[in-house]
C-alpha positions as CSV (number, residue, x, y, z in Angstrom):
1,X,-32.3,-14.2,-28.7
2,X,-29.4,-12.2,-27.2
3,X,-27.4,-15.4,-26.5
4,X,-27.9,-16.5,-30.1
5,X,-26.6,-13.2,-31.4
6,X,-23.6,-13.5,-29.1
7,X,-22.8,-17.0,-30.5
8,X,-23.3,-15.8,-34.1
9,X,-20.9,-13.0,-33.5
10,X,-18.4,-15.2,-31.8
11,X,-18.5,-17.5,-34.9
12,X,-18.2,-14.5,-37.2
13,X,-15.2,-13.2,-35.3
14,X,-13.6,-16.6,-35.4
15,X,-14.1,-16.9,-39.1
16,X,-12.7,-13.4,-39.7
17,X,-9.6,-14.1,-37.6
18,X,-9.1,-17.4,-39.6
19,X,-9.4,-15.4,-42.8
20,X,-6.9,-12.8,-41.7
21,X,-4.4,-15.5,-40.6
22,X,-4.5,-16.8,-44.2
23,X,-3.5,-13.4,-45.6
24,X,0.1,-13.6,-46.8
25,X,2.4,-11.5,-44.6
26,X,3.2,-9.1,-47.4
27,X,-0.6,-8.3,-47.7
28,X,-1.2,-7.8,-44.0
29,X,-2.0,-4.1,-43.6
30,X,-3.7,-1.6,-41.4
31,X,-7.0,-2.5,-43.1
32,X,-6.7,-6.2,-42.4
33,X,-5.8,-5.4,-38.7
34,X,-8.8,-3.1,-38.5
35,X,-11.0,-5.9,-39.8
36,X,-9.9,-8.1,-36.9
37,X,-10.3,-5.3,-34.4
38,X,-13.8,-4.3,-35.6
39,X,-15.0,-7.9,-35.5
40,X,-13.9,-8.0,-31.8
41,X,-15.7,-4.7,-31.2
42,X,-19.0,-6.1,-32.5
43,X,-18.5,-9.1,-30.3
44,X,-17.7,-6.9,-27.3
45,X,-20.9,-4.8,-27.8
46,X,-23.0,-8.0,-27.9
47,X,-21.3,-9.3,-24.7
48,X,-22.3,-6.1,-23.0
49,X,-25.9,-6.5,-24.4
50,X,-26.3,-9.7,-22.5
51,X,-26.7,-7.8,-19.2
52,X,-28.6,-4.8,-20.5
53,X,-32.3,-4.1,-20.7
54,X,-34.5,-1.3,-22.0
55,X,-32.9,1.8,-23.4
56,X,-29.5,0.7,-22.3
57,X,-29.8,-2.4,-24.4
58,X,-31.0,-0.4,-27.4
59,X,-28.0,1.9,-27.1
60,X,-25.5,-1.0,-26.9
61,X,-27.2,-2.7,-29.9
62,X,-26.9,0.6,-31.9
63,X,-23.2,0.6,-31.1
64,X,-22.9,-2.9,-32.3
65,X,-24.7,-1.9,-35.6
66,X,-22.2,1.0,-36.0
67,X,-19.3,-1.4,-35.5
68,X,-20.8,-3.9,-37.9
69,X,-21.2,-1.2,-40.6
70,X,-17.6,-0.1,-40.1
71,X,-16.5,-3.8,-40.3
72,X,-18.3,-4.3,-43.6
73,X,-16.7,-1.0,-45.0
74,X,-13.2,-2.1,-43.9
75,X,-13.6,-5.5,-45.4
76,X,-14.7,-4.0,-48.7
77,X,-11.9,-1.5,-48.5
78,X,-9.4,-4.3,-48.0
79,X,-10.8,-6.1,-51.1
80,X,-10.3,-2.9,-53.1
81,X,-6.7,-2.7,-51.9
82,X,-6.3,-6.4,-52.9
83,X,-5.6,-7.4,-49.3
84,X,-8.6,-9.7,-49.1
85,X,-10.3,-11.7,-51.8
86,X,-14.0,-10.9,-52.6
87,X,-14.9,-14.5,-52.9
88,X,-13.5,-15.2,-49.4
89,X,-15.5,-12.5,-47.7
90,X,-18.8,-12.9,-49.5
91,X,-20.1,-15.6,-47.0
92,X,-19.0,-13.4,-44.1
93,X,-20.8,-10.4,-45.6
94,X,-24.0,-12.5,-45.9
95,X,-23.7,-13.6,-42.2
96,X,-23.1,-10.0,-41.2
97,X,-26.3,-8.9,-43.0
98,X,-28.2,-11.6,-41.2
99,X,-26.7,-10.5,-37.9
100,X,-27.6,-6.9,-38.6
101,X,-31.2,-7.8,-39.3
102,X,-31.4,-9.8,-36.0
103,X,-29.8,-6.9,-34.0
104,X,-32.3,-4.5,-35.6
105,X,-35.2,-6.8,-34.7
106,X,-34.0,-7.1,-31.1
107,X,-33.5,-3.3,-30.8
108,X,-36.8,-2.5,-32.5
109,X,-34.9,-0.6,-35.2
110,X,-36.2,-0.4,-38.8
C-alpha cells in the first residue's frame, strides 16, 4: 500500500506541475509556486514513509496529511485569486481526497 501511495503522489505532483506550467506568465504568483512546492512536500513525506514503521510511520503520514491539506487550501486560494481555473483543479482535488483517505487508512486515522 505504501508504494501505491507513493506512485499516486508522484502522479499527482506531475499533474500539478503540468498545470502550473500552463499558467500564463502574468498569472504565475506566490500562490502558484506554493502549490508546486506543497505537492513536492507531500511526495517527500511519502518517500520517507517507505522506510518507516510503527509510530514513526504514523508521524510521517500525519505530516503528509498536513501538507495535503495545505496544498488543497493553496489551490483553492489560487482559484479565488484567478491564478488557476476551478475546472482545471477539480480532478486534482478529487485525487487528493482519495489520497487523503488512503493515508488515513494506512495510518489508522479516522
